[in-house]
N, C-alpha and C positions, 0 to 999 in steps of 0.2 A: 470535239469523237475523230479520231485516228483511221485512213479509211487508204485502204493502197490496193494497188493494181499491179497483177504481171502484166507486163508489153516486154515484148520478143521480136524479133527482127528476123524473116529465115532467107536473108542474104545468102550468096553461095557462099559466103566467107564461114559460116554458119558451122557449116562443116569445114575442122579442121582435116587437113591429112591426117591426125591422130583418133576422129571422134567428136562431139560435138560439146556444146558448150551451153551450160544452164543457160536463162540470160531474165531470169524474175528480176525485173528491175522495178521496184516499187516507185510509185507515185504518187504523193502523199495530199489527202486532198483534207481540208478544214482546217484547225490555229487547234497546237497542241498545246497547253500547259508546261513551262519548262520545269525541270524538276531538278533540285539538288545535288543530285546523286551522279556519278558516273560509271559505267560499266566496262566488264570484262568478258570480251563473250569468249566462252570452252574451246577447245578442241570437240566438236561432238564424235560420242560413240558411235559405231556398229558396227552388228554382225553379220559375220558370211550368210550369204553373199551379198548382201546391202552396204559392204566395203569396197566392191570392187569397180574398177569400170564397165563392168558390160550395162546394157538399157536392159533390163528388168523386166520380167513381163511372168502375170501368175496364173493360174485358172483352177475357178473355183476349188479353192484352200489347197490345191498343191504350193510346194514351196517355189519362192522367184527361180525362172532361169533367163539366159543369157536370153536373148530378143536378136537372131540370128545373129550376126556380123558387131552390130552397130554396140559403138563404146562411149562414153565419156570420153571430154578431154581432162577431167580431172575426178580425184574420188567422190562421194556422193555426200562427203564428212566434208573437204574442203570445199563442197559448193555449197552445202547449208551453212557450215560456218561465216563465210564470203558474205551468204546471201542474205543473212540477219545482221553480223553488220554494217551489209548498206542497209539494210530495211531500220534498224535503229540512228540510222546516220539520212537518212533520209527522215525521218519525223522529225530532228529539229528537236527533241525534247531533251535526249542528254549535250554534255556540254559534250561529252569526251567516251565514245565509244571505244574499246583497244579489242585487242584480238591476242590471245596468250602468246606471249615469249615476247611483246612488245616494249617494255619494262613501262607503262604508263601503269602511276597510280587505279585503281579501280573502288566505288569502294562496297560495289555489289560482280557478284559474277553470275554471270549464266552458261548452266550445263547442259548441252541436249543430246536424249536419243535418238539415231535414226530409229522407225519404230516402222514405217514403211515408206519405198522410194521404188514403185514401181507399177506397169502396167497391169490392170484386174481386168480379168474378160470372165466375168461372174455367167453361166449356162444359164441362156436366157433373157438376158440386159445389156445393155450396150458394151463395149468397152470404154473402163473410167482409167486414166493416171489418179493414181493417190499419194502424196506426202503427209507423211504424219511426225511431229516430235512428242516425246514425254523431256518435258522442261522441268528444272529445279534455280530455283533464286538461292544463293547465296550472301550471306554478309559475307568479307573481306576479311573485315575487322576479328573473328574469334567463329570463320564457318559455318555460324548458324543455317541451314537450311531454314526460308524463309517462307515456301511455298510451293510447292507441286501444281502439273495440270501440265492436260496431253491437247493439246493444237491440232489441225489436220484440215487440207486442199486437195479439193477434187476435181477434177475437169478431162472431162468428156473429149477425145478427140475424133478430126475432123474422116479419119479415116485409119490404120493401121502402118500407114506410111512412118518412117520412119522422123521425118521431120514435122508429120503432123502429132504424131506423138509426144515428139518432143519440147511441140508448144503446148502440149496440154502438160507437157510436166510445170513447162516456166510458168500457165495461168494456177495449176495447183500448190507449186511454190510457194509464189506470191502472197497467196492466200493461208497457205502454213503465218509464212512472216508478217502478214497480217496479225495475224492473231495471238504468234509468239509476244510482237510488240505492243498488245494495247495490254496482256496478259500482265509483261513484263510492266509496262507502265503503272497498273494499278496496282501491284504487288508490291513491289517496292516503294510507292508512296503508301503505304498503307501500313511500314514498320520502320521502326526506330533505326536511322542507320548511324554507326554511331562508331 
């Protein structure tokens, strides 16, 4: 069974002159059987404002908006793409994990849509960070969609300072990536790869 957790460092270098960086570094626990296929991570999709560099906050059903002037160093789409790639590489189950445009052959492709990437502040409840992804696994040889899933991770920040919120993003993203790896490996193994 695969277990990934998010780890992050909040060193002074964490805040770059243009923003924060997601540090959802997956850590493998247990052993995972290798699979006989390679995977391509397709650039995730996101709609505004989820595709921007502002760190977002949403209150009770309101659309997310910028959390002060705190910004990400990269867009959430790039951070999710790279985080997924790193999580699959850490799993050790797949011989090659590529990203769209690197030219490597792949048996399966993982498409994701970012459904949530924000701090949520529901009334009467503690604030939480939520990262949610809608996933589609596609067979590369014929474009057949092999499965659909939604995965999510949540974490509660210690307080609402940007460094605490970013640390909660690390944990929430790590949890979502762990679920994405588990689902993809199970789904890919159930389907014949041509």
